[in-house]
Kinemage of the C-alpha trace (Angstrom):
@kinemage 1
@onewidth
@group {chain A} dominant
@subgroup {mainchain}
@vectorlist {calphas} color= white
{ca met a 1} P -0.057 -0.173 0.098
{ca trp a 2} L 1.950 2.916 -1.335
{ca ile a 3} L 0.619 6.322 0.769
{ca ser a 4} L 1.232 9.762 -0.938
{ca pro a 5} L 2.861 12.384 2.079
{ca ile a 6} L 1.270 12.213 5.183
{ca tyr a 7} L 4.077 13.956 6.317
{ca gln a 8} L 4.006 17.668 8.240
{ca ser a 9} L 3.194 20.462 5.667
{ca pro a 10} L 1.752 23.934 4.824
{ca phe a 11} L 0.043 21.602 1.856
{ca val a 12} L 0.789 24.568 -1.056
{ca asp a 13} L 1.695 21.297 -3.302
{ca gln a 14} L -0.677 18.598 -1.457
{ca gly a 15} L 2.124 17.582 1.139
{ca tyr a 16} L 4.779 17.366 -1.645
{ca asp a 17} L 6.260 20.436 0.147
{ca ile a 18} L 7.394 18.660 3.328
{ca ser a 19} L 8.283 20.745 6.672
{ca asp a 20} L 9.389 18.103 9.090
{ca tyr a 21} L 10.403 14.460 7.801
{ca tyr a 22} L 9.418 12.967 11.199
{ca ala a 23} L 6.249 14.261 11.893
{ca ile a 24} L 2.758 12.978 10.666
{ca asp a 25} L 0.466 16.655 9.543
{ca pro a 26} L -2.156 16.766 11.929
{ca val a 27} L -5.067 16.640 8.946
{ca phe a 28} L -3.980 12.796 9.280
{ca gly a 29} L -3.364 12.204 12.513
{ca thr a 30} L -0.740 11.511 15.125
{ca met a 31} L 2.632 9.344 15.111
{ca glu a 32} L 0.689 7.288 17.392
{ca asp a 33} L -1.712 6.204 14.206
{ca met a 34} L 1.033 5.395 11.980
{ca asp a 35} L 2.582 3.248 14.324
{ca glu a 36} L -1.269 1.780 14.437
{ca leu a 37} L -1.367 1.021 10.892
{ca ile a 38} L 2.120 -0.563 10.986
{ca ala a 39} L 1.487 -2.683 13.151
{ca glu a 40} L -2.175 -3.344 11.806
{ca ala a 41} L -0.900 -4.131 8.303
{ca lys a 42} L 1.794 -6.342 9.455
{ca lys a 43} L -1.061 -8.303 11.001
{ca arg a 44} L -2.204 -8.935 7.713
{ca asp a 45} L 0.536 -9.521 5.845
{ca met a 46} L 0.410 -6.211 4.194
{ca his a 47} L 3.103 -3.903 3.298
{ca ile a 48} L 3.723 -0.011 3.597
{ca val a 49} L 5.413 2.237 1.216
{ca met a 50} L 5.486 5.780 1.798
{ca asp a 51} L 6.655 8.446 -0.750
{ca leu a 52} L 9.881 9.914 -0.393
{ca val a 53} L 10.242 13.670 -0.790
{ca val a 54} L 13.877 14.604 -1.092
{ca asn a 55} L 14.656 16.603 -4.209
{ca his a 56} L 13.217 19.407 -2.936
{ca cys a 57} L 10.974 20.148 1.059
{ca ser a 58} L 9.111 22.985 2.167
{ca asp a 59} L 10.191 26.591 2.503
{ca gln a 60} L 8.759 26.281 6.433
{ca his a 61} L 11.451 23.422 6.998
{ca glu a 62} L 14.217 24.495 9.983
{ca trp a 63} L 16.876 23.884 7.427
{ca phe a 64} L 15.609 26.440 4.899
{ca gln a 65} L 14.673 28.844 7.432
{ca lys a 66} L 18.162 28.756 8.636
{ca ala a 67} L 19.146 29.399 5.259
{ca met a 68} L 17.120 32.489 4.785
{ca glu a 69} L 18.594 33.820 8.219
{ca asp a 70} L 22.197 33.548 6.926
{ca pro a 71} L 22.214 31.983 3.196
{ca phe a 72} L 26.322 32.113 3.437
{ca gly a 73} L 26.148 29.743 6.380
{ca glu a 74} L 25.945 26.352 7.253
{ca tyr a 75} L 22.283 25.972 5.826
{ca gly a 76} L 22.557 27.744 2.870
{ca lys a 77} L 24.767 25.403 1.469
{ca tyr a 78} L 22.056 22.427 2.052
{ca phe a 79} L 20.394 24.549 -1.154
{ca tyr a 80} L 21.487 26.055 -4.430
{ca ile a 81} L 21.885 29.873 -3.666
{ca met a 82} L 23.424 31.784 -6.167
{ca glu a 83} L 23.814 35.261 -6.905
{ca gly a 84} L 22.070 36.523 -10.235
{ca lys a 85} L 22.636 38.375 -13.775
{ca asp a 86} L 22.647 42.403 -12.080
{ca gly a 87} L 19.824 41.291 -10.354
{ca leu a 88} L 18.060 38.962 -12.883
{ca pro a 89} L 17.986 35.140 -12.587
{ca pro a 90} L 20.973 33.387 -12.836
{ca thr a 91} L 19.814 30.949 -15.731
{ca asn a 92} L 16.494 30.720 -18.163
{ca trp a 93} L 15.064 27.781 -16.733
{ca arg a 94} L 11.373 27.639 -16.224
{ca ser a 95} L 9.785 25.686 -13.257
{ca tyr a 96} L 7.255 22.534 -13.458
{ca phe a 97} L 4.844 25.245 -12.270
{ca gly a 98} L 5.225 27.878 -14.568
{ca gly a 99} L 7.632 30.957 -14.152
{ca ser a 100} L 11.487 31.008 -13.452
{ca val a 101} L 12.802 27.816 -11.006
{ca trp a 102} L 15.059 31.211 -9.175
{ca glu a 103} L 13.444 33.005 -6.520
{ca lys a 104} L 15.033 36.368 -4.508
{ca val a 105} L 16.207 35.150 -1.320
{ca pro a 106} L 14.596 37.830 0.962
{ca gly a 107} L 16.323 40.745 1.791
{ca tyr a 108} L 19.282 40.098 -0.994
{ca asp a 109} L 18.512 42.183 -4.447
{ca asn a 110} L 20.910 39.649 -6.461
{ca leu a 111} L 20.692 36.515 -4.836
{ca phe a 112} L 18.508 33.538 -5.602
{ca tyr a 113} L 17.523 30.184 -4.552
{ca leu a 114} L 16.660 26.999 -6.971
{ca his a 115} L 13.270 25.351 -7.146
{ca met a 116} L 12.236 23.307 -9.547
{ca phe a 117} L 8.434 22.913 -8.608
{ca ala a 118} L 6.740 25.957 -6.814
{ca lys a 119} L 8.554 28.589 -4.897
{ca glu a 120} L 7.556 26.939 -1.426
{ca gln a 121} L 9.699 24.042 -2.818
{ca pro a 122} L 13.437 24.809 -2.318
{ca asp a 123} L 15.066 22.371 -4.137
{ca leu a 124} L 17.855 20.625 -1.777
{ca asn a 125} L 21.460 20.222 -2.639
{ca trp a 126} L 22.935 16.934 -3.127
{ca glu a 127} L 26.017 17.810 -4.061
{ca asn a 128} L 26.567 18.752 -0.111
{ca pro a 129} L 27.369 15.257 1.565
{ca val a 130} L 25.915 16.776 4.747
{ca val a 131} L 22.429 16.809 3.242
{ca arg a 132} L 22.893 13.425 1.484
{ca glu a 133} L 23.611 12.025 5.016
{ca glu a 134} L 20.236 13.380 6.570
{ca ile a 135} L 18.314 11.958 3.707
{ca tyr a 136} L 19.722 8.688 4.710
{ca lys a 137} L 19.575 9.330 8.390
{ca asn a 138} L 15.615 9.963 7.680
{ca ile a 139} L 15.034 7.090 5.141
{ca arg a 140} L 16.596 4.666 7.755
{ca trp a 141} L 14.526 6.006 10.936
{ca trp a 142} L 11.188 5.053 8.756
{ca leu a 143} L 12.028 1.599 7.990
{ca glu a 144} L 13.481 0.921 11.600
{ca lys a 145} L 9.564 2.091 11.781
{ca gly a 146} L 8.491 -0.599 10.105
{ca ile a 147} L 7.369 0.172 6.663
{ca ser a 148} L 8.364 -1.788 3.653
{ca gly a 149} L 10.008 1.009 1.143
{ca phe a 150} L 9.185 3.961 -0.378
{ca arg a 151} L 8.386 5.736 -4.030
{ca leu a 152} L 10.517 7.954 -4.924
{ca asp a 153} L 9.026 11.405 -6.192
{ca ala a 154} L 10.761 13.057 -8.731
{ca ile a 155} L 13.893 11.582 -8.446
{ca ile a 156} L 15.766 12.396 -11.566
{ca asn a 157} L 15.905 15.856 -10.536
{ca ile a 158} L 18.155 15.412 -7.849
{ca lys a 159} L 20.994 15.962 -9.962
{ca lys a 160} L 21.804 19.216 -12.003
{ca ser a 161} L 23.315 20.240 -14.565
{ca leu a 162} L 26.745 21.937 -13.286
{ca pro a 163} L 27.699 24.596 -13.942
{ca phe a 164} L 24.653 26.433 -13.916
{ca arg a 165} L 23.914 27.737 -17.439
{ca asp a 166} L 21.684 29.106 -19.728
{ca tyr a 167} L 19.286 26.551 -22.651
{ca pro a 168} L 18.171 27.663 -26.128
{ca val a 169} L 14.663 29.188 -25.000
{ca asp a 170} L 11.734 26.424 -26.298
{ca gly a 171} L 8.595 26.572 -28.295
{ca asp a 172} L 6.527 27.215 -25.475
{ca asp a 173} L 3.778 29.864 -26.564
{ca arg a 174} L 4.499 31.588 -22.864
{ca gly a 175} L 6.927 33.493 -24.576
{ca asp a 176} L 8.778 33.859 -21.160
{ca gly a 177} L 12.161 33.346 -23.013
{ca met a 178} L 13.077 30.407 -20.873
{ca cys a 179} L 13.400 26.749 -21.235
{ca arg a 180} L 11.891 23.862 -20.069
{ca pro a 181} L 12.893 21.803 -16.925
{ca gly a 182} L 13.845 18.827 -18.965
{ca ile a 183} L 16.166 20.360 -21.425
{ca met a 184} L 18.430 20.905 -17.861
{ca leu a 185} L 17.834 17.051 -16.864
{ca glu a 186} L 19.214 15.898 -20.409
{ca his a 187} L 22.845 17.535 -19.910
{ca ala a 188} L 22.930 16.328 -15.891
{ca glu a 189} L 25.390 13.594 -15.157
{ca gly a 190} L 25.702 11.523 -12.131
{ca val a 191} L 22.468 11.288 -10.852
{ca his a 192} L 23.101 7.079 -10.767
{ca asp a 193} L 26.305 7.727 -8.446
{ca phe a 194} L 23.701 9.558 -6.063
{ca leu a 195} L 21.443 6.781 -6.305
{ca gln a 196} L 23.602 3.995 -5.846
{ca glu a 197} L 24.775 5.767 -2.630
{ca met a 198} L 21.254 6.224 -1.560
{ca lys a 199} L 20.617 2.403 -2.165
{ca arg a 200} L 24.011 1.407 -0.083
{ca glu a 201} L 23.446 3.815 2.445
{ca ala a 202} L 19.813 3.117 3.219
{ca phe a 203} L 17.736 0.657 1.268
{ca ala a 204} L 20.183 -2.036 1.077
{ca pro a 205} L 20.462 -2.873 4.587
{ca tyr a 206} L 16.769 -3.381 4.678
{ca his a 207} L 16.149 -5.191 2.125
{ca ala a 208} L 13.726 -2.377 1.272
{ca phe a 209} L 11.289 -2.052 -1.871
{ca thr a 210} L 11.668 1.125 -4.048
{ca ile a 211} L 10.015 2.561 -7.131
{ca gly a 212} L 10.991 5.282 -9.027
{ca glu a 213} L 9.085 8.193 -10.231
{ca leu a 214} L 11.514 9.449 -13.763
{ca phe a 215} L 9.837 10.850 -16.720
{ca asp a 216} L 13.190 12.371 -18.438
{ca phe a 217} L 15.532 9.186 -18.596
{ca his a 218} L 17.859 8.030 -21.603
{ca pro a 219} L 15.965 4.131 -22.829
{ca glu a 220} L 19.567 3.167 -22.713
{ca glu a 221} L 19.634 4.120 -18.950
{ca leu a 222} L 16.979 1.441 -18.248
{ca glu a 223} L 19.506 -1.105 -17.128
{ca lys a 224} L 20.910 1.032 -14.707
{ca phe a 225} L 18.095 1.787 -12.752
{ca ile a 226} L 16.061 -1.508 -13.114
{ca gly a 227} L 18.569 -4.001 -14.156
{ca asp a 228} L 20.100 -6.625 -11.899
{ca asp a 229} L 22.469 -4.295 -10.535
{ca gly a 230} L 19.845 -1.212 -10.694
{ca cys a 231} L 18.767 1.668 -7.847
{ca phe a 232} L 15.244 0.590 -7.905
{ca glu a 233} L 13.082 -2.587 -7.942
{ca ser a 234} L 11.306 -1.020 -10.529
{ca ile a 235} L 9.864 2.836 -11.942
{ca phe a 236} L 6.569 3.349 -13.056
{ca asp a 237} L 6.059 3.183 -16.917
{ca phe a 238} L 4.548 7.016 -18.337
{ca ser a 239} L 5.276 5.847 -21.703
{ca thr a 240} L 1.055 5.684 -22.616
{ca his a 241} L 0.343 8.897 -20.317
{ca leu a 242} L 2.934 10.670 -22.504
{ca ile a 243} L 0.805 10.258 -25.863
{ca gly a 244} L -0.617 13.693 -27.134
{ca ala a 245} L 1.385 15.332 -24.891
{ca ser a 246} L 2.397 18.973 -25.982
{ca pro a 247} L 5.617 21.246 -24.678
{ca lys a 248} L 3.203 24.228 -24.998
{ca gly a 249} L 0.671 23.276 -22.425
{ca trp a 250} L -2.545 21.374 -22.198
{ca tyr a 251} L -4.456 23.535 -24.641
{ca asp a 252} L -1.871 21.788 -27.079
{ca cys a 253} L -2.590 18.001 -26.134
{ca lys a 254} L -4.361 15.526 -28.062
{ca lys a 255} L -6.697 13.082 -27.285
{ca val a 256} L -5.126 9.327 -27.017
{ca thr a 257} L -6.099 6.553 -29.765
{ca ala a 258} L -6.117 2.908 -29.801
{ca glu a 259} L -3.361 2.439 -32.365
{ca glu a 260} L -1.475 5.213 -30.803
{ca tyr a 261} L -1.590 3.223 -26.963
{ca lys a 262} L -0.700 0.113 -28.704
{ca lys a 263} L 2.544 1.097 -30.307
{ca val a 264} L 3.526 2.781 -26.963
{ca val a 265} L 2.864 0.080 -24.943
{ca phe a 266} L 4.606 -2.609 -27.346
{ca ala a 267} L 7.747 -0.960 -28.054
{ca asn a 268} L 8.107 0.101 -24.523
{ca lys a 269} L 7.772 -3.783 -23.369
{ca glu a 270} L 9.695 -4.998 -25.969
{ca ile a 271} L 12.941 -3.264 -24.443
{ca ser a 272} L 11.675 -3.059 -20.673
{ca gln a 273} L 11.111 -7.028 -20.225
{ca glu a 274} L 14.522 -8.072 -20.871
{ca ile a 275} L 15.955 -5.721 -18.430
{ca gly a 276} L 13.185 -5.632 -15.527
{ca met a 277} L 9.778 -5.038 -14.315
{ca met a 278} L 8.509 -1.426 -15.100
{ca ala a 279} L 4.989 -0.333 -13.507
{ca asn a 280} L 2.213 -0.612 -15.099
{ca ile a 281} L -0.600 2.212 -14.353
{ca ile a 282} L -3.573 3.523 -15.440
{ca glu a 283} L -3.903 6.599 -13.291
{ca asn a 284} L -1.919 7.900 -10.276
{ca his a 285} L -2.658 11.579 -7.917
{ca asp a 286} L -0.782 13.360 -11.002
{ca glu a 287} L -3.004 12.436 -13.853
{ca pro a 288} L -6.657 12.584 -14.427
{ca arg a 289} L -9.051 9.938 -14.092
{ca gly a 290} L -7.473 7.212 -16.838
{ca val a 291} L -10.982 6.179 -18.090
{ca ser a 292} L -11.951 9.276 -18.706
{ca his a 293} L -8.513 10.229 -20.286
{ca tyr a 294} L -8.041 7.270 -22.635
{ca leu a 295} L -11.539 6.122 -23.556
{ca pro a 296} L -13.120 8.075 -26.393
{ca glu a 297} L -15.747 11.023 -24.807
{ca gly a 298} L -19.254 8.991 -24.945
{ca glu a 299} L -17.836 5.440 -24.746
{ca val a 300} L -16.811 5.395 -21.117
{ca asn a 301} L -18.747 2.596 -19.250
{ca glu a 302} L -18.208 -0.762 -17.025
{ca thr a 303} L -17.227 -2.408 -20.209
{ca ser a 304} L -14.706 -0.216 -21.451
{ca lys a 305} L -13.625 0.583 -17.885
{ca lys a 306} L -13.152 -3.519 -17.648
{ca met a 307} L -11.098 -3.780 -20.689
{ca leu a 308} L -8.507 -0.998 -19.317
{ca cys a 309} L -8.442 -2.694 -16.321
{ca gly a 310} L -7.520 -6.114 -17.673
{ca leu a 311} L -4.942 -4.851 -20.554
{ca met a 312} L -3.171 -2.818 -17.120
{ca met a 313} L -3.099 -6.519 -15.234
{ca met a 314} L -1.920 -8.393 -18.392
{ca phe a 315} L 0.702 -6.184 -19.636
{ca tyr a 316} L 4.255 -7.303 -18.591
{ca gly a 317} L 4.987 -5.473 -15.320
{ca leu a 318} L 3.938 -4.673 -11.960
{ca pro a 319} L 0.260 -3.108 -11.999
{ca phe a 320} L -0.162 -0.214 -9.560
{ca leu a 321} L -3.809 0.829 -8.669
{ca tyr a 322} L -4.701 4.258 -7.628
{ca gln a 323} L -7.380 4.590 -4.671
{ca gly a 324} L -11.187 4.725 -6.708
{ca gln a 325} L -9.829 3.626 -9.824
{ca glu a 326} L -10.945 0.185 -8.896
{ca ile a 327} L -14.208 1.023 -9.156
{ca gly a 328} L -13.828 3.602 -12.456
{ca met a 329} L -13.859 6.981 -11.076
{ca glu a 330} L -14.347 9.543 -13.712
{ca asn a 331} L -13.364 13.039 -14.225
{ca thr a 332} L -15.281 15.668 -11.923
{ca val a 333} L -17.334 18.509 -13.191
{ca phe a 334} L -15.757 22.044 -12.454
{ca glu a 335} L -18.111 24.452 -12.419
{ca ser a 336} L -15.034 27.367 -12.103
{ca ile a 337} L -11.285 27.589 -11.493
{ca ala a 338} L -12.203 28.368 -8.076
{ca asp a 339} L -13.031 24.683 -7.423
{ca val a 340} L -9.517 23.886 -8.446
{ca asp a 341} L -6.909 23.225 -5.466
{ca asp a 342} L -3.984 22.241 -7.548
{ca ile a 343} L -1.063 25.098 -8.325
{ca asn a 344} L -0.003 23.539 -11.965
{ca thr a 345} L -3.995 23.122 -12.810
{ca ile a 346} L -3.930 27.063 -11.893
{ca asp a 347} L -0.643 27.562 -14.350
{ca glu a 348} L -2.091 26.094 -17.106
{ca tyr a 349} L -5.385 27.789 -17.150
{ca asn a 350} L -3.431 30.846 -16.400
{ca asn a 351} L -1.242 30.424 -19.344
{ca thr a 352} L -4.564 29.423 -21.362
{ca leu a 353} L -6.085 32.718 -20.819
{ca arg a 354} L -2.730 34.625 -21.800
{ca leu a 355} L -3.263 32.930 -25.374
{ca gly a 356} L -6.142 34.579 -26.017
{ca phe a 357} L -8.811 31.421 -24.526
{ca gly a 358} L -12.125 32.638 -22.823
{ca arg a 359} L -12.435 31.545 -19.048
{ca glu a 360} L -15.208 28.904 -20.181
{ca glu a 361} L -12.850 27.340 -22.731
{ca ala a 362} L -9.911 27.541 -20.631
{ca leu a 363} L -11.800 25.821 -17.982
{ca lys a 364} L -12.733 23.208 -20.299
{ca ile a 365} L -9.255 22.410 -21.545
{ca val a 366} L -7.568 22.278 -18.116
{ca ser a 367} L -10.856 20.302 -16.622
{ca glu a 368} L -9.251 17.092 -19.006
{ca arg a 369} L -6.274 17.141 -17.447
{ca ser a 370} L -6.265 18.566 -13.717
{ca arg a 371} L -4.859 15.979 -11.281
{ca asp a 372} L -7.494 16.970 -8.959
{ca asn a 373} L -9.571 14.701 -10.705
{ca ala a 374} L -8.077 11.859 -9.584
{ca arg a 375} L -7.816 14.044 -5.637
{ca thr a 376} L -11.892 14.237 -5.160
{ca pro a 377} L -12.923 12.201 -2.388
{ca met a 378} L -13.210 8.302 -2.659
{ca gln a 379} L -17.040 7.305 -3.358
{ca trp a 380} L -18.008 4.663 -0.621
{ca asp a 381} L -21.393 4.880 -0.807
{ca ala a 382} L -24.329 6.960 -1.896
{ca ser a 383} L -24.937 9.061 1.329
{ca glu a 384} L -24.143 12.921 1.463
{ca asn a 385} L -20.229 13.488 0.626
{ca ala a 386} L -20.138 10.133 -0.854
{ca gly a 387} L -19.563 8.578 2.786
{ca phe a 388} L -15.768 9.985 2.674
{ca thr a 389} L -16.800 12.657 5.843
{ca lys a 390} L -19.558 14.314 7.835
{ca gly a 391} L -17.303 17.325 7.076
{ca thr a 392} L -16.754 19.515 4.590
{ca pro a 393} L -14.392 17.898 1.963
{ca trp a 394} L -11.299 19.072 0.754
{ca leu a 395} L -12.189 18.922 -2.839
{ca lys a 396} L -15.813 18.686 -3.803
{ca val a 397} L -17.025 15.592 -4.371
{ca asn a 398} L -17.688 14.018 -8.027
{ca pro a 399} L -21.170 14.913 -8.676
{ca asn a 400} L -22.011 11.157 -10.062
{ca tyr a 401} L -21.236 9.695 -6.646
{ca thr a 402} L -24.706 8.106 -6.067
{ca glu a 403} L -23.704 5.906 -9.640
{ca ile a 404} L -20.437 5.215 -8.839
{ca asn a 405} L -19.450 3.771 -5.610
{ca val a 406} L -18.095 1.138 -3.340
{ca ala a 407} L -21.353 0.117 -1.396
{ca glu a 408} L -23.099 -0.376 -5.076
{ca gln a 409} L -20.388 -1.901 -6.811
{ca gln a 410} L -19.759 -4.616 -3.820
{ca met a 411} L -23.253 -5.797 -4.583
{ca arg a 412} L -23.202 -7.083 -7.946
{ca glu a 413} L -20.937 -9.510 -9.633
{ca asp a 414} L -20.615 -7.613 -12.961
{ca ser a 415} L -18.997 -4.735 -11.206
{ca val a 416} L -16.198 -2.764 -12.083
{ca leu a 417} L -14.904 -3.760 -8.748
{ca ser a 418} L -15.612 -7.327 -9.283
{ca phe a 419} L -13.774 -7.439 -12.310
{ca tyr a 420} L -10.553 -5.851 -10.445
{ca lys a 421} L -10.785 -8.620 -8.343
{ca glu a 422} L -11.447 -11.296 -10.632
{ca met a 423} L -8.145 -10.282 -12.204
{ca ile a 424} L -6.390 -9.926 -9.307
{ca asp a 425} L -7.346 -13.416 -7.826
{ca leu a 426} L -6.125 -14.262 -11.846
{ca arg a 427} L -2.820 -13.330 -11.205
{ca lys a 428} L -2.186 -14.776 -7.896
{ca asn a 429} L -3.795 -18.181 -9.553
{ca ser a 430} L -1.025 -20.762 -8.873
{ca glu a 431} L -2.165 -22.332 -12.464
{ca tyr a 432} L -1.541 -19.094 -14.367
{ca lys a 433} L 0.572 -17.049 -11.721
{ca glu a 434} L 3.845 -18.085 -13.246
{ca val a 435} L 2.622 -17.224 -17.152
{ca ile a 436} L 0.976 -13.794 -16.132
{ca val a 437} L 3.496 -12.365 -13.828
{ca tyr a 438} L 7.048 -13.443 -16.009
{ca gly a 439} L 5.863 -14.862 -19.382
{ca lys a 440} L 6.899 -12.812 -22.448
{ca gln a 441} L 4.516 -10.438 -23.818
{ca ile a 442} L 4.257 -10.991 -27.606
{ca pro a 443} L 2.516 -8.921 -29.616
{ca val a 444} L 0.212 -10.171 -32.444
{ca leu a 445} L -1.943 -9.330 -34.598
{ca glu a 446} L -0.958 -5.853 -34.778
{ca asp a 447} L -2.333 -5.068 -38.609
{ca val a 448} L -5.794 -5.361 -36.841
{ca thr a 449} L -6.747 -1.718 -36.332
{ca asn a 450} L -8.406 -0.745 -32.734
{ca leu a 451} L -7.156 -4.224 -31.308
{ca ile a 452} L -4.406 -4.631 -28.970
{ca ala a 453} L -3.741 -8.721 -28.917
{ca phe a 454} L -0.633 -10.324 -27.714
{ca tyr a 455} L 0.862 -13.355 -25.967
{ca arg a 456} L 2.324 -13.731 -23.073
{ca lys a 457} L 4.495 -17.232 -23.264
{ca gly a 458} L 5.345 -19.032 -20.222
{ca glu a 459} L 7.457 -22.341 -19.360
{ca glu a 460} L 4.651 -24.156 -19.622
{ca lys a 461} L 1.361 -22.129 -20.906
{ca thr a 462} L 0.606 -19.735 -23.284
{ca leu a 463} L -2.364 -16.972 -22.754
{ca leu a 464} L -3.749 -14.925 -25.722
{ca val a 465} L -5.377 -11.221 -24.625
{ca leu a 466} L -7.456 -9.837 -26.660
{ca ala a 467} L -8.815 -6.073 -26.204
{ca asn a 468} L -11.670 -4.480 -29.292
{ca trp a 469} L -10.577 -0.839 -28.550
{ca glu a 470} L -13.630 0.799 -30.090
{ca asn a 471} L -17.511 0.737 -30.359
{ca ala a 472} L -18.161 -1.321 -32.851
{ca glu a 473} L -18.139 -5.255 -33.406
{ca lys a 474} L -14.906 -7.133 -34.899
{ca glu a 475} L -13.957 -10.165 -36.365
{ca val a 476} L -10.782 -11.717 -35.130
{ca ala a 477} L -9.312 -14.567 -37.086
{ca leu a 478} L -7.032 -16.462 -34.650
{ca asn a 479} L -3.968 -18.520 -35.549
{ca glu a 480} L -4.320 -21.019 -33.244
{ca glu a 481} L -7.358 -23.474 -31.365
{ca val a 482} L -8.679 -22.373 -28.015
{ca gly a 483} L -8.290 -24.259 -25.303
{ca cys a 484} L -10.350 -22.510 -22.798
{ca val a 485} L -11.524 -18.910 -22.242
{ca ile a 486} L -10.021 -17.879 -18.900
{ca val a 487} L -11.702 -13.977 -18.886
{ca asn a 488} L -14.190 -12.486 -20.686
{ca asn a 489} L -15.787 -8.476 -19.813
{ca ser a 490} L -18.535 -9.371 -21.899
{ca val a 491} L -22.180 -11.002 -21.070
{ca asp a 492} L -20.908 -13.587 -24.011
{ca leu a 493} L -18.632 -14.583 -26.659
{ca glu a 494} L -19.319 -15.723 -30.113
{ca met a 495} L -16.749 -17.929 -32.035
{ca asn a 496} L -16.836 -19.706 -35.224
{ca gly a 497} L -13.797 -22.081 -35.404
{ca asn a 498} L -11.345 -20.139 -34.850
{ca thr a 499} L -12.827 -16.841 -35.558
{ca val a 500} L -14.186 -14.619 -32.851
{ca lys a 501} L -16.876 -12.343 -33.020
{ca met a 502} L -15.845 -9.502 -30.805
{ca arg a 503} L -18.238 -6.746 -29.057
{ca pro a 504} L -17.279 -2.889 -28.454
{ca tyr a 505} L -14.481 -3.093 -25.907
{ca gln a 506} L -14.549 -6.558 -25.073
{ca phe a 507} L -11.857 -7.978 -23.527
{ca leu a 508} L -10.695 -11.442 -23.740
{ca val a 509} L -8.196 -13.986 -22.039
{ca leu a 510} L -7.688 -17.214 -24.293
{ca glu a 511} L -5.657 -20.347 -22.975
{ca val a 512} L -4.240 -21.595 -26.246
């Protein structure tokens, strides 16, 4: 169970701005509550993975507060503090949330500190061995407490391209004369030295499970990350998330198509499965709801939701389910930008307005991709606030909670929730575990439009996975005889010899 940050925080970026790595924020409870959770998880043979946010901390952290009191002192070296160019920032890098990565140190006209994300999230100086040891000390403290590992947030950012310098202005329509942060990362060298040291000093002695969040890395580096001697056990596979993305901004993004999805997944698995196990995701706290993002508008239903679930579970890799995904929660409805809490969404909204879009159109554009879609309260039942709280929830509940909720789906054998349970049971089934978890993924029938088809070949069994990714029936001629039908998300299955007539969004797992 991976828990997003519950550390003490002012919540400028939903807890990813940590002011005390050794404290639980009162919003969530107490350290005693955390100890109880760890103990109860162990009783159930469950393991807890926490977020490790060590590229940056909060500007409310004691280290940064002391650094601002004396930028040239001991704690000033915990951060990247530099002189500017006649009062202008040291470099032309844009932060992930818009604007310069440099913010003026209070009281100084030509002194700046670095923040790759929000200005309230100053980057920690990993070049300083004292900082690294403080981080390792904290990791060991939590592992001693009984958690099993970490998800490493934005971890590729810990290594900067030194010495600091400008890069060519990118094609972003903001016209701000800056470059995207990824350009700097392309020139940064030596991150593996930091990661291997962290593994050696903090993770390895505890046999900790680690999974990295990496966007900007070179494919040829994959073995260094998840190979036999890699830095982590796994990293998230963001290849499908990047389909249709644009460096210009959300207004320029394109909808995902089945053919693009198929091409990206097959190419990525061909490389990764020879090296290690990446983590398969449909959504997480940083993405919109997967069913709304990947499926065409008007075709989001329980059958298509089950198809997405089936693919994620049957692709080679480690499946990560995000809360609400197991009942098929969808994007919410934002009536105005005032409904949005996410700093990244607000920046994209303002950027869209600057480009001349009207407020209504700008809201529609950002609503499709906002991280807040995945951060609305969990929909437990049809009671007030979806059964999440008797108080005021931190974000408005999705209006569809009366139709999509856990209580309703627990009552139905044909629900999305029941299908997720079926797929999880299948992965643990002694008869099929070896082929589903470790079998090779081999594409087949690639020329059939809007069909995703592949084998999972194990030592003793071969499974054929078929997904009809469109709202139309499709006849598929198979190359072999079907032994048995293991999974079918539809009410029936029409076969004539070796030809399968698939219904819209039908998903099948066949033993062949």
